[in-house]
C-alpha positions in Angstrom: 12.6 4.2 -0.8 9.6 6.3 -2.0 7.8 3.3 -3.5 8.4 1.4 -0.3 6.6 4.1 1.7 3.8 4.0 -0.8 3.6 0.3 -0.6 3.5 0.5 3.2 0.6 3.0 3.0 -1.3 0.6 0.7 -0.7 -2.3 3.1 -2.2 -0.2 5.9 -5.2 0.6 3.6 -5.6 -3.0 2.6 -5.5 -4.2 6.2 -8.1 -1.6 7.2 -10.4 -2.9 4.4 -9.8 -6.4 5.5 -10.7 -5.6 9.1 -13.8 -3.7 7.9 -14.8 -6.6 5.7 -14.5 -9.2 8.4 -15.7 -7.4 11.5 -17.3 -4.3 10.1 -14.9 -2.1 12.0 -13.1 0.8 10.4 -9.8 0.4 12.3 -8.2 3.7 11.1 -11.3 5.6 12.1 -11.5 3.8 15.4 -7.8 4.4 16.2 -7.9 8.1 15.2 -11.1 9.4 16.7 -13.8 8.4 14.2 -14.1 8.1 10.5 -15.0 11.7 10.0 -12.2 13.1 12.2 -9.6 15.2 10.5 -6.7 12.8 11.3 -8.5 9.8 10.0 -9.6 11.6 6.8 -6.0 12.8 6.3 -4.8 9.2 6.5 -7.5 8.1 4.0 -6.5 10.8 1.6 -2.8 9.9 1.9 -3.5 6.2 1.3 -5.6 7.2 -1.8 -2.8 9.4 -3.2 -0.3 6.5 -2.6 -2.5 4.2 -4.6 -2.7 6.7 -7.5 1.1 7.2 -7.4 1.7 3.5 -7.8 -0.6 3.0 -10.8 2.3 3.7 -13.3 4.3 0.9 -11.6 1.9 -1.6 -13.2 3.3 -0.7 -16.5 7.0 -0.6 -15.7 9.2 -3.0 -17.7 11.1 -5.3 -15.3 14.8 -5.4 -16.0 16.0 -8.6 -17.7 18.5 -9.4 -15.0 15.9 -9.4 -12.2 13.4 -11.4 -14.3 16.0 -14.1 -15.1 16.8 -14.8 -11.4 20.2 -15.5 -10.0 23.0 -16.6 -12.3 24.0 -20.3 -12.2 27.3 -21.0 -10.5 30.2 -22.1 -12.7 31.8 -25.5 -11.9 
């Protein structure tokens, strides 16, 4: 559950970067009262911490059962 929340935060951050790249609009800053507002800065910090918390997941070994996919059905 924790990693799903972290992933959701990274999706929000990624979407914000996408909107900024396409239209030059900082959506989080715009929605929360400016990029330098305390609420927007808090969201930026939380998204940054979420990205740091997920770095170890890049190095996790995937269990063999999940990697192999579903088992074939016996006749």
